[in-house]
C-alpha positions in Angstrom: -12.0 -3.5 3.9 -9.0 -1.3 3.0 -7.1 -0.2 6.2 -4.4 2.3 6.9 -4.0 2.5 10.3 -1.9 5.8 10.1 -1.3 8.6 6.3 1.9 7.2 6.3 0.6 3.4 4.1 -2.1 4.7 2.6 0.5 7.0 0.6 2.0 3.4 0.2 -0.9 1.6 -0.9 -1.9 4.7 -3.5 1.9 4.8 -4.5 1.9 1.4 -4.8 -2.1 0.8 -6.9 -3.8 4.4 -7.4 -0.5 5.9 -9.4 -0.7 3.8 -12.7 -4.4 3.8 -11.7 -6.8 5.3 -15.2 -9.5 5.6 -11.7 -6.3 8.6 -10.8 -6.5 12.4 -12.1 -4.3 13.6 -10.3 -4.0 17.2 -9.0 -5.9 18.8 -11.1 -8.9 15.9 -11.6 -11.7 15.0 -9.4 -9.8 11.2 -7.1 -11.4 7.9 -7.2 -14.4 7.8 -6.0 -12.9 4.2 -4.0 -10.2 6.5 -2.2 -12.4 8.9 -1.6 -15.0 6.6 0.5 -12.3 4.9 1.8 -10.4 8.2 3.5 -14.6 9.1 4.7 -15.8 6.1 6.2 -12.6 4.1 6.8 -13.1 4.5 10.4 -16.4 4.1 12.0 -16.3 0.8 8.5 -13.5 -0.8 9.4 -15.4 -2.9 13.3 -18.5 -3.3 10.9 -18.7 -6.8 8.5 -21.2 -6.2 6.3 -19.6 -3.1 5.1 -19.8 -1.9 1.5 -16.0 -1.0 2.4 -15.1 -4.6 2.1 -15.6 -4.7 -1.0 -13.7 -2.1 -2.8 -10.3 -2.2 -1.5 -10.0 -5.8 0.2 -7.5 -7.0 3.1 -5.3 -9.3 2.5 -4.5 -9.9 5.1 -4.2 -8.7 9.6 -1.4 -5.6 8.2 -2.0 -5.8 4.1 -4.3 -4.4 1.2 -5.3 -6.4 -1.8 -5.6 -4.3 -4.8 -8.6 -2.2 -5.4 -11.5 -4.6 -7.5 -11.6 -0.9 -9.6 -8.5 -0.9 -10.9 -7.5 -0.9 -13.9 -4.0 0.2 -14.9 -3.1 3.3 -17.0 -1.4 2.4 -20.2 1.3 4.7 -21.6 0.9 7.2 -25.5 3.7 5.5 -26.5 1.7 2.5 -25.0 -1.2 2.3 -26.5 0.4 3.4 -30.4 1.8 0.1 -30.3 -1.3 -1.4 -29.2 -3.1 0.5 -32.5 -1.5 -2.2 -34.4 -3.4 -4.6 -32.7 -6.9 -3.7 -33.0 -5.8 -2.2 -36.7 -3.2 -4.4 -38.7 -1.2 -2.7 -41.1 -2.6 -4.5 -44.7 0.5 -4.5 -46.6 0.1 -2.4 -49.8 0.9 -4.4 -53.2 
């Protein structure tokens, strides 16, 4: 499971992954349920091999966490508009 040994390590992970994810609601939203579970259960679940948290944010090494399994990069508004042409191509009017 993702393990954050201190607040700085957690903040770096959040900045690297969570801030670019569609599940991160910012200050006004409910927030990400995966992040909330990790913050609530991190210390008591980290040494349990059968913990549900191992699936959500897997360990990449002894001192690093891998990408969250629920990560989905949020698109900027400009990206969404650019992608609309691929979904609905403009027809040539003759």
